[in-house]
N, C-alpha and C positions, 0 to 999 in steps of 0.2 A: 637209298643214297638220300641225301639232303644235303645242300649247301648254299651259304649266305654271303654274298659279295659285294659290299656297300648300297647301292640301290635294287639289289637283285637278289631273289631266292628263287630254288629250284629243289622242289621234293619229288622223288619216284618212286612209286609203289608198284608192285606186282601183284599179279593174281594170276595163277598159272601161266600161260603165255602170254598172258596180256599184260600190258602196262599202262599206267598214268604217270604222266611228267607234269606236274603243278607247278607252273611257271608265274612269279610276281615279280613287279618293278619296272625296269628299263630293258628291254630286248632290242640290245644296240651293237654296235662294233664291240664295246668293251665285254659285253655278257654273252654273246653268242659262242666263244668257245666251250665255256659250261655247258650251256643247253647243248651242244653237238656232241661233247661229252657224252651227256645225257640218253641222247639219242644212238652212240657209236653200241651201247649196249646191245647184244642178241634178244630179242624177242620172237616168241616163233608165231603169233598170230596179228594184233593189234597193239597200236601206241596210240592212244588219246593224250591230247596236249590240251590241257585246259588252261587258259589265256585270262582267266576272270581276274586276275589280280596286276594285268597288264595295264602300267599306267602312261608306256610309249613303247614301239614298236617303230625301227626307220628300215631303212632297205636290206640291211643286213640282216634283221632278224627274220624278215619277208624271204629272202634268199634261202635261209635256214631250213624254213617250213617249206619251201618246193623242194629243195633239195632231198629234205627227210622222207618226202611224199614220193620221190620219186625213187630212192634208194628202196625205201619198203615195198612199193609197187614191184619192183624188179627179183625180191625175193616172197613173191606172193604174200605179202603183207600189207595191212590198211594203216593210213595214218587217219585220224578222226578229229578233227580242231574245233573246241568247243566243252563248254561255254566260253564268250570272249566277253571281256570289258567294253564298255563303251568307246574307249581309245582304240583300241583292237578294231573292234567291229568298223568303225569310220573307214581307218587305214583300208582294209579288206573291201569295202564297198567305194572307196576312192580309186582303189587301184584295180578292180575287177578281181582280184586275185580269192576272194570269199567265196565265189562261185567257182574256181577252178579246186581249191581243196575244199569244196564241200562244207562251209561255214555256214550255219543254220541261219537264214534270215539277212544274209550279206549278200546284196543282189547290188549291183552298179550304180553309181549316183550320175 
């Protein structure tokens, strides 16, 4: 699956039961529904969300990641977040969610 919308793009690739979701642009109120649709697919083991191309992430994007993590854990699956752009890393550090989501190098500011 690959979608491009204004300042946002998402590409989903699968390898066996694992998936990688590459997100670029602004993960916000306008783009989160596309992100959630990609996360709504059923994968067997692990979903990696690559945020290296993120230029902006708001509370809606953060909530989508936390919800995805919780949903996957309920299905005995794992959410891996990373790599992250400097913009995303900063938000994770400021909110403390980086540690909760297991984002490498994201420690509270």
